[in-house]
C-alpha positions as CSV (number, residue, x, y, z in Angstrom):
1,M,-54.5,-37.7,27.6
2,K,-51.5,-39.4,29.2
3,G,-49.0,-39.9,26.4
4,S,-47.5,-37.2,24.1
5,V,-46.5,-36.7,20.3
6,T,-43.1,-35.6,19.0
7,A,-43.0,-34.6,15.4
8,V,-39.8,-34.7,13.2
9,V,-40.2,-32.6,10.0
10,G,-38.0,-30.7,7.6
11,A,-37.3,-27.1,7.7
12,N,-36.3,-26.6,4.2
13,W,-36.6,-28.6,0.8
14,G,-36.2,-32.0,2.2
15,D,-33.3,-34.1,2.3
16,E,-32.3,-32.6,5.7
17,G,-31.2,-35.7,7.6
18,K,-34.5,-36.5,9.1
19,G,-34.2,-40.4,8.9
20,K,-31.3,-40.5,11.2
21,V,-32.9,-38.1,13.9
22,T,-36.1,-40.3,13.7
23,D,-34.2,-43.4,14.2
24,L,-32.3,-42.0,17.2
25,L,-35.5,-40.8,18.9
26,A,-37.2,-43.8,17.8
27,A,-35.2,-45.5,20.6
28,Q,-37.4,-43.8,23.3
29,A,-40.5,-44.1,21.6
30,D,-43.4,-46.7,21.5
31,V,-44.9,-46.0,18.3
32,V,-43.5,-44.4,15.2
33,V,-46.0,-42.9,12.3
34,R,-45.5,-42.0,8.8
35,F,-48.3,-39.3,8.4
36,Q,-48.0,-38.1,4.7
37,G,-46.3,-38.7,1.2
38,G,-45.3,-42.0,-0.3
39,N,-42.2,-43.7,-1.7
40,N,-41.1,-40.5,-3.6
41,A,-38.4,-39.5,-1.2
42,G,-36.2,-41.5,1.4
43,H,-34.9,-41.5,4.9
44,T,-31.2,-42.8,5.0
45,I,-30.4,-44.6,8.1
46,I,-27.1,-46.2,9.2
47,N,-27.0,-48.4,12.2
48,D,-25.6,-51.8,13.4
49,Y,-27.3,-53.6,10.5
50,G,-25.9,-51.5,7.9
51,K,-26.9,-48.6,5.5
52,F,-30.5,-48.3,4.6
53,V,-32.8,-46.1,2.6
54,L,-36.3,-46.3,3.6
55,H,-39.0,-45.0,1.0
56,M,-42.2,-46.2,2.4
57,L,-41.5,-47.9,5.8
58,P,-41.4,-45.7,9.1
59,S,-37.9,-45.3,10.6
60,G,-38.8,-47.1,13.6
61,V,-38.6,-50.6,11.8
62,F,-35.1,-51.3,13.2
63,H,-36.5,-51.5,16.8
64,R,-38.1,-54.8,17.3
65,R,-40.5,-53.5,20.2
66,I,-41.7,-50.4,18.4
67,V,-45.2,-50.4,16.6
68,N,-44.6,-48.8,13.1
69,V,-47.7,-47.3,11.7
70,I,-48.6,-46.0,7.9
71,G,-51.3,-43.5,8.7
72,P,-54.2,-42.7,6.6
73,G,-52.5,-39.4,5.1
74,T,-50.1,-41.6,3.3
75,A,-49.9,-42.4,-0.4
76,L,-49.4,-46.3,0.1
77,N,-47.1,-48.0,-2.6
78,V,-48.1,-51.5,-1.5
79,R,-45.5,-53.3,-3.7
80,G,-42.9,-50.7,-2.9
81,L,-43.6,-51.4,0.7
82,L,-43.4,-55.2,0.4
83,E,-40.1,-54.9,-1.3
84,E,-38.6,-52.7,1.4
85,Y,-40.0,-55.2,4.0
86,E,-38.2,-58.2,2.2
87,K,-35.1,-56.3,1.9
88,L,-34.9,-55.8,5.7
89,Q,-35.6,-59.4,6.1
90,A,-32.8,-60.5,3.6
91,R,-30.3,-58.2,5.6
92,N,-31.3,-59.9,9.1
93,V,-33.1,-57.2,10.4
94,P,-35.6,-58.3,13.1
95,E,-39.2,-58.7,11.8
96,P,-40.8,-55.2,12.7
97,I,-44.2,-54.7,14.0
98,L,-46.0,-52.7,11.2
99,R,-49.5,-51.7,10.9
100,I,-51.3,-50.0,7.9
101,S,-54.5,-47.9,8.2
102,E,-57.5,-49.3,6.6
103,R,-58.3,-45.8,5.4
104,S,-54.9,-45.2,3.7
105,Q,-55.2,-44.7,0.0
106,V,-53.1,-47.0,-2.7
107,V,-51.0,-45.5,-5.3
108,L,-52.1,-47.5,-8.3
109,P,-50.1,-48.4,-11.5
110,Y,-51.6,-45.7,-13.5
111,H,-50.7,-42.8,-11.2
112,E,-47.1,-43.9,-11.9
113,L,-48.1,-44.0,-15.5
114,F,-49.6,-40.5,-15.7
115,D,-46.8,-39.1,-13.6
116,S,-44.2,-40.2,-16.0
117,L,-46.3,-39.4,-19.1
118,E,-47.0,-35.8,-18.0
119,E,-43.2,-35.0,-17.0
120,E,-42.3,-36.0,-20.6
121,R,-44.9,-33.9,-22.2
122,L,-43.8,-31.0,-20.0
123,G,-40.3,-31.3,-21.2
124,S,-38.2,-28.3,-20.2
125,R,-41.2,-27.1,-18.0
126,Q,-41.3,-30.1,-15.7
127,F,-41.5,-30.1,-12.1
128,G,-38.6,-32.5,-11.2
129,S,-41.2,-35.3,-10.2
130,T,-39.5,-38.6,-9.1
131,R,-42.4,-40.0,-11.2
132,S,-43.5,-42.2,-8.4
133,G,-47.3,-41.2,-9.0
134,I,-47.7,-38.9,-6.0
135,A,-49.4,-35.9,-7.9
136,P,-51.9,-38.1,-9.7
137,F,-52.6,-39.9,-6.6
138,Y,-53.5,-37.0,-4.6
139,A,-55.4,-35.6,-7.4
140,D,-57.6,-38.8,-7.4
141,K,-57.9,-38.7,-3.7
142,Y,-59.4,-35.0,-3.8
143,L,-61.4,-35.9,-7.0
144,K,-62.9,-38.8,-4.6
145,I,-62.0,-41.5,-7.3
146,G,-59.1,-42.9,-5.1
147,I,-58.9,-46.5,-3.6
148,Q,-58.6,-47.1,0.0
149,V,-57.0,-50.1,1.6
150,A,-60.4,-51.2,2.8
151,D,-61.5,-51.4,-0.7
152,L,-58.9,-54.1,-1.4
153,Y,-61.3,-56.6,0.3
154,D,-64.4,-56.3,-1.7
155,R,-64.0,-57.2,-5.5
156,S,-67.3,-55.6,-6.7
157,T,-66.6,-52.4,-5.0
158,L,-63.2,-52.2,-6.3
159,L,-64.1,-52.9,-9.9
160,A,-66.8,-50.4,-9.7
161,K,-64.4,-47.8,-8.5
162,L,-61.8,-48.6,-11.0
163,G,-64.3,-48.3,-13.8
164,H,-65.4,-45.0,-12.8
165,A,-61.8,-43.7,-12.6
166,L,-60.9,-45.2,-15.9
167,E,-63.6,-43.3,-17.7
168,S,-61.9,-40.1,-17.6
169,K,-58.5,-41.6,-17.4
170,N,-58.6,-43.3,-20.7
171,V,-59.8,-40.5,-22.5
172,L,-56.7,-38.6,-21.4
173,L,-54.4,-41.6,-22.4
174,E,-55.7,-42.1,-25.9
175,H,-56.4,-38.5,-26.9
176,L,-53.5,-36.4,-24.8
177,Y,-50.8,-39.0,-24.6
178,G,-51.5,-41.5,-27.4
179,Q,-51.4,-44.4,-25.2
180,E,-53.8,-47.7,-25.2
181,P,-56.7,-47.4,-22.8
182,L,-56.7,-49.4,-19.4
183,Q,-59.0,-52.2,-18.3
184,A,-60.5,-52.4,-14.9
185,E,-60.4,-56.1,-14.6
186,P,-56.6,-56.9,-14.6
187,L,-56.1,-53.8,-12.4
188,A,-58.5,-55.2,-9.9
189,E,-56.9,-58.6,-9.8
190,R,-53.5,-57.2,-9.2
191,L,-54.9,-55.0,-6.4
192,L,-56.9,-57.9,-4.9
193,Q,-53.6,-59.9,-4.5
194,D,-52.0,-56.9,-3.0
195,G,-54.6,-56.5,-0.5
196,E,-54.2,-60.2,0.6
197,A,-50.4,-59.8,1.1
198,I,-50.9,-56.9,3.6
199,R,-54.0,-58.2,5.1
200,P,-52.4,-59.2,8.6
201,L,-51.1,-55.7,8.9
202,V,-54.3,-53.7,8.2
203,C,-56.2,-52.4,11.2
204,D,-57.9,-49.0,12.5
205,T,-54.7,-47.1,13.1
206,T,-56.5,-44.0,14.4
207,E,-58.0,-46.2,17.3
208,L,-54.6,-47.9,17.9
209,L,-53.0,-44.4,18.3
210,H,-55.6,-42.9,20.6
211,E,-55.4,-46.0,22.8
212,A,-51.5,-45.7,22.9
213,L,-52.0,-42.0,24.2
214,Q,-54.4,-43.1,26.8
215,E,-51.8,-45.6,27.9
216,G,-49.3,-43.1,28.4
217,K,-47.1,-44.2,25.6
218,T,-44.9,-41.9,23.2
219,I,-45.5,-41.5,19.7
220,L,-43.0,-40.1,17.3
221,V,-44.4,-38.9,13.8
222,E,-42.2,-38.5,11.0
223,G,-42.6,-36.1,7.9
224,Q,-41.3,-36.5,4.4
225,L,-39.5,-33.8,2.5
226,G,-39.7,-30.2,4.2
227,A,-41.6,-27.1,4.8
228,L,-40.6,-25.4,1.6
229,R,-42.2,-28.2,-0.4
230,D,-45.7,-27.7,1.3
231,P,-48.2,-27.0,-1.3
232,D,-49.9,-24.1,0.7
233,H,-46.7,-22.7,2.5
234,G,-43.8,-23.7,0.3
235,I,-42.5,-22.9,-3.2
236,Y,-45.5,-23.7,-4.9
237,P,-45.8,-25.1,-7.7
238,Y,-42.5,-26.6,-7.0
239,S,-44.1,-28.7,-4.1
240,T,-45.0,-32.0,-3.2
241,S,-48.8,-32.7,-3.1
242,S,-49.5,-33.3,0.5
243,S,-48.8,-31.1,3.6
244,T,-45.3,-31.4,5.0
245,L,-46.0,-29.5,8.0
246,A,-46.2,-30.9,11.6
247,G,-49.7,-29.4,12.1
248,Y,-50.7,-31.9,9.3
249,A,-49.5,-34.7,11.4
250,A,-52.7,-34.6,13.6
251,V,-54.8,-35.2,10.2
252,G,-52.4,-37.6,8.4
253,A,-51.5,-39.6,11.3
254,G,-55.0,-39.6,13.3
255,V,-53.8,-37.9,16.6
256,P,-55.2,-35.1,18.6
257,P,-53.6,-31.8,17.6
258,H,-53.2,-30.8,21.5
259,A,-51.0,-34.2,21.7
260,I,-48.1,-32.9,19.7
261,R,-46.1,-31.0,22.3
262,R,-42.5,-31.2,20.6
263,I,-41.8,-30.2,17.0
264,I,-38.2,-30.9,15.8
265,A,-37.3,-29.2,12.5
266,V,-34.2,-30.7,11.0
267,A,-31.9,-28.4,8.9
268,K,-28.7,-29.0,7.4
269,A,-25.5,-26.8,8.2
270,Y,-25.6,-25.9,4.6
271,S,-28.4,-26.1,2.2
272,S,-29.4,-28.8,-0.5
273,C,-32.4,-29.8,-2.5
274,V,-33.6,-32.2,-5.1
275,G,-36.0,-31.2,-7.9
276,A,-37.1,-27.7,-9.6
277,G,-37.8,-24.4,-8.1
278,P,-36.2,-21.4,-6.5
279,F,-33.2,-22.1,-4.5
280,V,-31.5,-18.7,-3.7
281,T,-28.2,-19.8,-2.3
282,E,-27.4,-22.5,-4.9
283,L,-23.8,-23.0,-6.0
284,H,-22.6,-23.8,-9.6
285,G,-19.3,-24.9,-10.9
286,P,-16.3,-26.2,-8.8
287,E,-17.5,-24.7,-5.4
288,G,-20.8,-26.5,-5.6
289,D,-19.0,-29.6,-6.8
290,E,-16.8,-29.8,-3.9
291,L,-19.7,-29.3,-1.6
292,R,-21.8,-31.8,-3.3
293,R,-18.9,-34.3,-3.0
294,R,-18.3,-34.0,0.7
295,G,-21.7,-33.8,1.7
296,G,-24.2,-36.1,3.0
297,D,-23.0,-39.7,3.5
298,G,-21.0,-40.4,0.3
299,G,-22.1,-37.2,-1.6
300,E,-25.3,-35.2,-2.1
301,F,-27.5,-37.3,-4.3
302,G,-31.2,-38.1,-3.9
303,S,-32.0,-41.1,-1.8
304,K,-34.9,-41.8,-4.3
305,T,-33.7,-40.7,-7.6
306,G,-29.8,-40.9,-7.3
307,R,-30.0,-37.4,-8.9
308,P,-27.3,-34.9,-7.9
309,R,-28.7,-32.6,-5.3
310,R,-28.5,-28.8,-5.8
311,V,-26.3,-27.5,-3.0
312,G,-25.7,-24.1,-1.4
313,W,-24.8,-22.2,1.7
314,F,-26.9,-22.1,4.7
315,D,-30.2,-20.0,4.1
316,A,-31.2,-18.4,7.3
317,V,-34.0,-16.5,5.6
318,A,-35.6,-19.8,4.2
319,T,-34.7,-21.7,7.4
320,R,-36.3,-19.0,9.8
321,Y,-39.4,-19.2,7.7
322,G,-39.6,-22.9,7.5
323,C,-39.2,-23.2,11.2
324,M,-42.0,-20.7,11.5
325,A,-44.4,-22.6,9.3
326,Q,-43.6,-25.9,11.2
327,G,-44.1,-24.4,14.5
328,A,-40.8,-25.7,15.6
329,T,-40.1,-25.8,19.3
330,E,-36.2,-26.8,18.5
331,V,-33.9,-27.6,15.5
332,T,-31.6,-30.2,14.9
333,L,-28.7,-29.2,12.9
334,S,-27.3,-32.0,10.7
335,L,-24.1,-32.3,8.9
336,L,-22.0,-30.0,10.7
337,D,-19.0,-32.2,10.1
338,V,-19.3,-31.5,6.4
339,L,-17.8,-27.9,6.5
340,G,-14.6,-28.5,8.1
341,Y,-12.9,-28.1,4.8
342,L,-13.6,-24.3,4.7
343,D,-11.6,-21.4,5.6
344,R,-14.5,-19.1,6.0
345,I,-18.2,-20.0,5.8
346,P,-20.8,-17.9,4.1
347,V,-24.3,-17.5,5.5
348,C,-27.3,-16.0,3.7
349,T,-28.9,-13.6,6.2
350,A,-31.0,-11.6,4.0
351,Y,-32.2,-11.3,0.4
352,E,-32.0,-8.5,-2.2
353,V,-35.3,-8.3,-4.3
354,D,-35.5,-5.5,-6.9
355,G,-32.8,-3.6,-5.1
356,Q,-34.4,-3.8,-1.6
357,R,-33.0,-5.8,1.1
358,T,-35.6,-8.1,2.9
359,E,-35.3,-10.8,5.7
360,R,-38.7,-12.0,4.7
361,F,-39.2,-15.1,2.6
362,P,-41.1,-14.0,-0.3
363,A,-43.6,-15.8,-2.5
364,G,-43.8,-16.5,-6.3
365,A,-42.1,-14.2,-8.7
366,L,-40.3,-12.3,-5.8
367,L,-38.6,-15.4,-4.7
368,E,-37.5,-16.3,-8.2
369,K,-35.5,-12.7,-8.3
370,A,-34.1,-12.9,-4.9
371,V,-30.2,-12.5,-4.6
372,P,-28.5,-13.8,-1.5
373,V,-26.8,-11.4,1.0
374,Y,-23.9,-13.0,2.9
375,E,-22.2,-12.7,6.1
376,Y,-18.9,-14.6,6.6
377,L,-17.9,-16.8,9.4
378,P,-14.4,-18.3,10.1
379,G,-14.2,-22.0,9.6
380,W,-12.6,-24.5,11.9
381,K,-10.4,-26.4,9.4
382,C,-10.5,-29.8,11.2
383,D,-12.5,-33.0,11.3
384,I,-15.2,-33.1,14.0
385,T,-16.7,-36.2,12.9
386,G,-17.9,-38.3,15.7
387,I,-17.7,-35.7,18.5
388,T,-20.6,-36.1,21.0
389,D,-19.8,-33.2,23.5
390,Y,-20.6,-29.7,22.5
391,D,-17.7,-28.4,24.7
392,K,-15.1,-30.5,22.7
393,L,-16.2,-28.8,19.3
394,P,-13.6,-25.9,18.1
395,E,-14.7,-22.6,19.1
396,P,-15.4,-21.5,15.5
397,A,-17.8,-24.4,15.1
398,K,-19.5,-23.4,18.3
399,R,-19.8,-19.8,17.1
400,Y,-21.3,-20.9,13.6
401,V,-23.9,-22.9,15.6
402,D,-24.7,-19.9,18.0
403,F,-24.8,-17.6,14.8
404,L,-27.3,-19.8,13.0
405,E,-29.5,-20.2,16.3
406,R,-29.8,-16.4,16.5
407,R,-30.6,-15.8,12.9
408,I,-33.3,-18.6,12.7
409,G,-34.9,-17.7,16.2
410,V,-35.3,-21.3,17.4
411,P,-33.2,-23.1,19.8
412,I,-30.6,-25.6,18.2
413,R,-31.0,-28.5,20.7
414,S,-28.9,-31.1,18.9
415,I,-26.2,-31.5,16.2
416,S,-25.2,-34.3,13.9
417,T,-21.6,-34.8,13.6
418,G,-21.5,-37.8,11.3
419,P,-23.4,-40.5,9.4
420,R,-23.9,-42.9,12.4
421,R,-26.7,-42.8,15.1
422,E,-24.2,-42.2,17.8
423,H,-22.5,-39.3,16.0
424,F,-24.8,-36.8,17.8
425,I,-24.6,-33.8,20.1
426,E,-27.3,-33.1,22.9
427,R,-27.1,-29.3,23.4
428,R,-29.1,-28.4,26.4
């Protein structure tokens, strides 16, 4: 094995700024791979072509020499993919090299329908789904009634599989949701058209990646969301439906586990999340509104939903746990520049649960009861946007980074100081 794999993953709830990091590292990679999830979240990238939010496409599509792969572990929304692809062309982005695994499974129209119907049925108990069909998609995958890309090229197989899936789905549609039943034939015709639209892009991507490694090439795998949204290690049931961990990249991309030698966990210099579930450092009222307004690029709003993100101070307990779950070899700290307005900056260094102080990230009901314990660091009270030399940061900013590094126990190797690709500090 001559080549190597680098994973870029989230340390928290998602929305950490992974797209920019992947876009930056892609310049030195030969292949970029999406290994899980679908178009239910987005990576925001700002470069010479403008500002883009990618939901389905890998983040290497702005580099014309890079092979971009959608792996077998993804939830492939074909029409969403094609729409993104066309938007790139309309904005004069050079045509990227894109490959889709023949083993990827396809998000179907009824997955999106069931996702919306179930959130409406749950009402106040809903999970904050983006209604992109992800949970119903993965449910079907593990019930063995999903549709692979390879099925889109055999009409009789496709019709048979759709008919089998609709037997139970139509019972739910009629008797639980009060909807009209679906027919296999029109669904099959649509999917056959989708298959033809992507036919030139479809191949055995697992073989492609293994050949790339044998040739000594560099592969970058990018995860969606973050460690705390993982269904096994995260804040279940407020999780996504596929593993968000770097360990799953070997499965979802189709690369050998031992080839993943570098795992970069991305964490914000404060905290944010979209969706429901426990969020210990969440801010409410004017303090939260101010951080939300200043955060991100144009404010903290979901790249997929447009919903206001929940925001809070940096949570060292959650981030240390997220880095551990990811197996992080290093951390990229994003959006440090956002905090320049503060006189002092709170950092959550422990929780209090039922009157007991802990630095452990608890599960279930204990996490719901956790109260943050803060330590306070002096702010730097100036604009650091665009600084690319660590030594040129104000001393309080450097002390803040050093403090976070000690608390999470993983080296912070790089720091984002602004929205653009070049607003980046390499800290060695």
